[in-house]
Structures are given as structure tokens and as C-alpha cells.
C-alpha angles and dihedrals in degrees: 000000000000092000092050091051091047092051093046090048095052094039092053089047090057089049092051093048091048091048091050091050094049090046092056091048092051090047087057096050118104094230092060092107093073116102089233092057090046089056091050091049089047092053092049089047091054088051088055094048100042092037089054094047091050090045091053089050091051092045092049091049092052090044094052096040102044111014106032093109091066118098117274096242093045088072096058092136091059093051092045093051090048092050095043090057089071094071091052089055091045094050089048093053099040106031114018107035098048091049092047090051092050091048092050088054089057102266130129121264121247135209090271091078093053093042093048096048092043094052091045089054091050093050093045090050090049092052091045092051093048092052091053097042099044 
């Protein structure tokens, strides 16, 4: 069971990273102001958010079930990843989702979408790097 959880955890991390990268590329395209493109960016954005939440749940399950006997400070990378997910959620709520809603209603995108998706990619890459470098 541990091997299955580990593979699902790492596979979902690759999917989240790829979705964040594609989301930033789509936010940089000139045709991003169409409602159809806003819908595609919104779907990829939901993949990032829900994939990250499920990945945190899988990681916490593995941590509690298999590594809970280790010292508290020895698992700094787990705590850091858990705390670094909060900015991703905040950027989603404050920057990306309002701009996507405005775009789906027919408006023009602002720099908030580009800033939000770019910062989300940076934080996801930071979490991804910490998990591989631990």
C-alpha cells in the first residue's frame, strides 16, 4: 500500500506541475480573452487546486501512517510543503478566479491572471523541488 500511495503522490505532483506550466502558457497567449479560453484556463486551474488538495491529503496519510515515529523537526520538508500551499490557495481566490470570471463574462483579462498563474507556478515548483531534494 505504501508503494501505491507513493506512486500516486508523485504522479499527481507531476500532473499539478504540468497543469501549472500549461496554465501559465495559456495565460500568456494573445487569445486568452475569449470566453472559451477562459473556460480552458479555469478547468486547468481547478486541476491544480483539487490535485494539490488531494496530494496534500495523500502526503499527510503517508506521513501519519509510515513516518510518524520520526522527530517533528526532521520532517521540515513536509511542514514547509503544507504551509506553502496556502499562498497557492490565496492567489487562486484573490487573483486568478475573479479574473477568470470577468473573462468568461466577456471582459478583458488583467495582469492579475498572469501574476496569479506565474506565482502559482513558482510556488508549485518550489514545493516540487523540496519534495525531490529532501
